[in-house]
C-alpha positions as a Markdown table, in Angstrom:
| # | Residue | x | y | z |
|---|---|---|---|---|
| 1 | Unk | 0.0 | 0.0 | 0.0 |
| 2 | Unk | 1.5 | 3.3 | -1.0 |
| 3 | Unk | -1.1 | 5.6 | 0.7 |
| 4 | Unk | 0.3 | 7.6 | 3.6 |
| 5 | Unk | -2.6 | 9.9 | 4.3 |
| 6 | Unk | -6.3 | 10.1 | 3.5 |
| 7 | Unk | -8.9 | 12.6 | 4.5 |
| 8 | Unk | -12.5 | 13.0 | 3.4 |
| 9 | Unk | -14.6 | 16.2 | 3.4 |
| 10 | Unk | -18.4 | 16.3 | 2.8 |
| 11 | Unk | -19.5 | 19.5 | 1.2 |
| 12 | Unk | -23.1 | 19.6 | -0.1 |
| 13 | Unk | -23.5 | 17.3 | -3.0 |
| 14 | Unk | -19.8 | 16.8 | -3.3 |
| 15 | Unk | -17.3 | 14.7 | -1.4 |
| 16 | Unk | -13.6 | 15.7 | -1.5 |
| 17 | Unk | -10.8 | 13.2 | -0.9 |
| 18 | Unk | -7.3 | 14.3 | 0.0 |
| 19 | Unk | -4.8 | 11.5 | -0.4 |
| 20 | Unk | -1.0 | 11.5 | -0.2 |
| 21 | Unk | 0.7 | 8.6 | -1.8 |
| 22 | Unk | 4.0 | 7.4 | -3.2 |
| 23 | Unk | 4.7 | 6.8 | -6.9 |
| 24 | Unk | 6.4 | 3.5 | -7.8 |
| 25 | Unk | 9.6 | 5.5 | -7.9 |
| 26 | Unk | 8.9 | 6.6 | -4.3 |
| 27 | Unk | 8.1 | 10.3 | -5.0 |
| 28 | Unk | 5.3 | 11.8 | -3.0 |
| 29 | Unk | 2.2 | 13.2 | -4.6 |
| 30 | Unk | -1.1 | 14.6 | -3.5 |
| 31 | Unk | -4.4 | 13.8 | -5.2 |
| 32 | Unk | -7.5 | 15.9 | -4.6 |
| 33 | Unk | -10.6 | 14.1 | -5.9 |
| 34 | Unk | -14.1 | 15.5 | -6.1 |
| 35 | Unk | -16.9 | 13.0 | -6.2 |
| 36 | Unk | -20.3 | 14.4 | -7.1 |
| 37 | Unk | -23.6 | 12.5 | -7.3 |
| 38 | Unk | -25.4 | 13.1 | -10.5 |
| 39 | Unk | -29.2 | 13.2 | -11.2 |
| 40 | Unk | -29.1 | 9.6 | -12.5 |
| 41 | Unk | -27.4 | 8.4 | -9.2 |
| 42 | Unk | -24.1 | 7.9 | -11.0 |
| 43 | Unk | -21.0 | 9.7 | -9.7 |
| 44 | Unk | -18.7 | 12.1 | -11.5 |
| 45 | Unk | -15.1 | 12.3 | -10.4 |
| 46 | Unk | -12.6 | 15.0 | -11.0 |
| 47 | Unk | -9.0 | 14.6 | -9.9 |
| 48 | Unk | -6.1 | 17.0 | -9.4 |
| 49 | Unk | -2.6 | 15.6 | -8.9 |
| 50 | Unk | 0.2 | 17.7 | -7.3 |
| 51 | Unk | 3.6 | 16.2 | -7.3 |
| 52 | Unk | 6.3 | 16.6 | -4.6 |
| 53 | Unk | 8.3 | 19.3 | -6.5 |
| 54 | Unk | 5.1 | 21.5 | -6.6 |
| 55 | Unk | 4.0 | 21.1 | -3.0 |
| 56 | Unk | 5.5 | 24.4 | -1.8 |
| 57 | Unk | 4.1 | 26.7 | -4.5 |
| 58 | Unk | 0.7 | 24.9 | -4.4 |
| 59 | Unk | 0.5 | 25.2 | -0.6 |
| 60 | Unk | 1.6 | 28.8 | -0.7 |
| 61 | Unk | -1.2 | 29.7 | -3.2 |
| 62 | Unk | -3.8 | 27.7 | -1.3 |
| 63 | Unk | -2.8 | 29.5 | 1.9 |
| 64 | Unk | -3.1 | 32.9 | 0.2 |
| 65 | Unk | -6.6 | 31.9 | -1.1 |
| 66 | Unk | -7.6 | 30.7 | 2.4 |
| 67 | Unk | -6.4 | 34.0 | 4.0 |
| 68 | Unk | -8.3 | 36.0 | 1.4 |
| 69 | Unk | -11.5 | 34.2 | 2.3 |
| 70 | Unk | -11.2 | 34.9 | 6.0 |
């Protein structure tokens, strides 16, 4: 199992999954997955992958966005 961290957030009709895993080459990456229930009871999933070398700028931008919303 290459999963190090997993967290789930329920938000209205969507559920967000935050997962930190290792690649087969042992590099860390983050996936943020949105799962949304559709009218026909199927689920639509959208996924963003952020690799280890991009954690710092991604985190910085996310923190700035959070601070703006406060």
